[in-house]
N, C-alpha and C positions, 0 to 999 in steps of 0.2 A: 204091337203098336208101330205104326208106320209114320205118318206125318205129324208134325207138331200141331198145336192149337191154331185155329184161324185167327186173323187179326181181331175180329169182332169178339171171339171167345176170350182172347187175351185181355181185351178191354174190359169186358164184364167181370173177369176175375180180379183184375186191378182195381176197378171201380168199387166192387164189393169189399176188397181188402181196405181200401181207403176208408170206406164208410164204416166198417167194423173197427178200425183203428180209431176214428173219430168218436164212436159210440163209447168204446172202452175208456178212453182218456177223459171224455167229457163227463160221463157218469162218475168216474173215479174222483175227479178233482172236485166235483160238487159235494160229494159225501166227505172228502177230506177237509174242504174249506168249512163246511158246516160244523164238523167236529171241532176244527180249530177255533172257530168264531164263537160257536154257541156253547160248546162244552168247555173249552180252555180259555175263553175270554179274550182271544186275540182279535179285537174289533177293528183293526187298522187295515181296512180293505184296500185303500189306495196304495199304501206302502207295500202291502202283500203283492198287489199287481206289478208295482215296480220291480220287486224281487223276482217275480216270475219272468220278466223280460230281461233281467240280468242273466238268468240261466239260459234263456233262449238265445241271447247275444252270444254267450259263450259257445253254444252249440253252433251258431252260424260261423263263428271263427274257426271251429274245428272243421266244419264242412268245407270251408274255403281252403283250409290247409290241406285237406284230403283231395281237393280238386273237384268236389261235387257242386260247388257253386262257382259259376263263371262271372267274370267282370260284366257289369250291366249298368244302365243309366236310368234314374228315376228323378225327374225335375223337382226341385225343392218345393214349389207351390203345391204339387200333387202329394208330396211326402207330408207337408204340413197339414193339409186337408185330412189325409188318411190318419195321421197321428191323433188329431182332434176327435174324429169319429171313433176310432178305436179305443182311445183312452176313456171317453165317455161311456162306450159300450161296456168295457170290462169293469170299470169302477162302478157303473150303474148296476151291473149284474151282481157284483160282490155286495154292494150296499143293499140291494134288493133281497139277497140271500140272507143277509144279516138281520134286516128289519121285517122280513116276512117268514111264514112258514114255508117248509120245503114244498108243500103241495101247492100253495098259491104262487110261490116263485116259479115253479115249473110251469103251471097252467098259464100264468101271465106271458111266459115266453112263447106260447102258441099264438100269440097276437102278432109275432114277427112274420107269420105266414101271410096274412092279409096285408101287413105293412110292406113286405117284399113284393107282394103282387102289385100294390099300388105304385111302388117305385118302378117296376118293370113296365107297367101300363104307361106312366108318365114319360119315362126316359127311353124305353125300348119299343114303345108302341105295341105292346103285347096285348092280344085279345083272348080272353079267358071264356070258356063255355059256361052255359047256364048252370050246369051241374057244379062246376068249380065255384061259381058265385054262391050257390046254395050251401055248399060244403063249408065255405068260409062263414056264412051267417050262422050255421051250427056251431062252428068253433067259437065265434063271438058270443053267441048266446050261453054257451058253456062257461066261458070265462066270466061273463057278466054274473051268472048264477053264483059262481065261486066268490066274486068280488063282494056281492051283496050279502051272502050268507056266512062267509068265513069271518068268525068273530075276531081273528087275530089280525085281520087287515086293518091298517090305520092309515091316516092321511100321508104320513112321510113315507110309509112303505109303498103305497099306491103311487106316489110321485116318482119314487125311485124306479118302480117297475115300468112306468110310462117312459121315462128317459132312457132306461135300459133297452126297451123294446125298439124304439125309433132309432137310437144311435147305433144299435146292433145291426138293424136292417140296412141302414146306410153304410156301415162298415163292410158288411158282407157283399152288398152290391158293388162297393168301390174296390174290393179285392178282385172280384171278377172283371170289373172294368179295367183295372190297371194291368192285370196280367194279360189280358187280350190287347190292350192298346200298346203296351211297350214290349210284348213278347217276353215276359218275366216268368220264370218257373217259381215254385214255392220257395225254394232255397234262396233265389235272388231276391224276391220281394222281402222275405224275413230279414235278409242280410241288410236291406235299406231301412226297414221300419223298426226292428227290435232294438237296436242301440238308441234311436231317437225316443222311442217309447220308455225305455228303461231310464234314460237320463231325465226326461220330463216328469215322469211319475215319481221317481226318487226325490226330485227337487221340490215338487209341490205336495207329494203324498203326505208327509207328516203334518203339514199345516191343514190340508184338507180333512185329514182324519181327526185332527184336534177340533176343528169346527163341527164335524159330524158327531163326535162322541164326547168331547170335553176331556179326553185323555191324551197323554203324550206317549208315543211309541217307545221313547227312550226310557220311560219309567215302567215299562211292562216287566213284570216278574217271570222271566222264562223258567219253565220246568223242563225236565228232560223229555217229557211226553209231548209238551207243546212245541219244543224244538224239533222233535221227530216229525210231528205232522206238518210244521212249517217247511222242513227240508223236503218232505214227501210231496207237498203241494207244489214246491218249486220244480221238482223233477218231473211231475206229471204235466205241468204247465208247458214243458217243452213239447210234449206229444200233442197237447191240445192245440197249441199254436201252429205246429207244423201240419197236423191232420186237417185243421180247418182250411189252411191255405191250399192244401192238395185237393180237398173235396171241392172247394168253390172254384178252383182252377179248372177242375174236370166237369163240373156241373154249374147251373145257374144258382143264384142265391135262393130262389123259390124252391128249386129242385132239392137244394141242400136242406131247406127247412122241412120240406115234406118227408124226405128220407129220415129226418131225425125223430120220427115219431116213436121209435124204439126207445130213445133216450128218456122221453117223457114217462113212458110206462115203467121203465127201470128205476128212474129217479123217484117217481111217486111211491113205488113199491119199497125201495130201499129206505126212502126217507121216513115212511111210517114204521118200518121195521127197526131202524136204528135210533130215530129221534122221537118216537111216540107219535100219538094221534093229535098233534097240536092243531086246534081249530077244526078238527074233523067231525062232521055230522052228516046226516042223510042228504041235506041239500048240497053240501059241499062235494059229496061223492057223486051226486047226480050231475052237478056242473062239470066235474072232471071227466066223467063218462061221456057227456055230451060233446065236450071239447075234443077229446081223443077220438071219438067216433067220427066227428066232422073232419078231423085231420086224416084218418084212415080212408074215409070216403073220398077225399080229395085225391089221395094216392092211388086208389083203385080206378077212379074215374079219369085220371090223367097219366096213364101209363106212358103216353107220349105227348110231350109238350113241345110245340114248335115256337121258337122265338124268332125275332128278326135275325136274318142271316141263316135261317133254316137249322137253328140249333136244336138237336133232338135230345130229349131227356132220357137218360139211359140207367146205368148202374145196375144192369141185370134184372130186368123186370120179373123174370121167373123167380129169382131168389127173393126179391122184394115181396112179391105176392105171397109166397110161402110164408115169410115172416109175418106179414099182415094177417093172413088167415089164422096162424097160430095165436097171435096176440089178440085178435078179434074174438076167437073162441074163449080165451082166458078172461077177456073183459066181460063176456056174456055170462060168466059164471059168478061174477062178483055180486 
């Protein structure tokens, strides 16, 4: 062996590592939260989110102590806007997971792809190809089929999913925007936002949860298993928050959504395995397959997405296409 890897090879490896880290933590926390909420009755999604950011804040303090996070500046108005988007996003996702089946929760999240595309068209003046637009239509048709035919879908669950999708798309776009505008790395941005989110969510969380569920968090009867899942959820949340900021800092919000197709397949599979076939029938499965195929089509047809400023969609196209081929073959056998 002579020379070390080239700069582009190193970037591909780091991109793929960041993506894999995000997939692992995101799928893990969805399964843990579903077990905590559905199986053990901890239905306090907003308070849970606040606890997630308490542990994330502790992580940023440790990083600052280790010298991994350098002093930086983020204006208060930008911080407030980000906290609003992010709190709505995470609370919306947790409430959507609580009120919907795992299958519909994950399929509804696919709407973040067209939502992110729309934001980049409006704010970054991005132009998408005809194939990209058609693939988005396939995704939306699949989501619509699931929404109409999934008997577990109700009005409040659908409303939570809509709020979660749009607030998440805004939050992920804003992460990318702030990191570029103020030259903030993932640790810096988390250091600014995590304490604000932890404080705001723990302050309003118990009241919001009471309005949503009619139950008080201080009256919850903790068991050793419920406490274990709560602790595990908070630990995994550190990885989710960190990996999301790393990924969106390296890619665009749309690229991050397209790369996340593996999470959809994994969450659907594990959700049916661990939590049963709630709301599952032929039409729902058809809608899921349509939505996932539309997302995979978008990934295949957009191996290179050029944004304003000549930003190139990366993350190791070779690795990505291998994963897509494997999972496309798996879906074809369903």
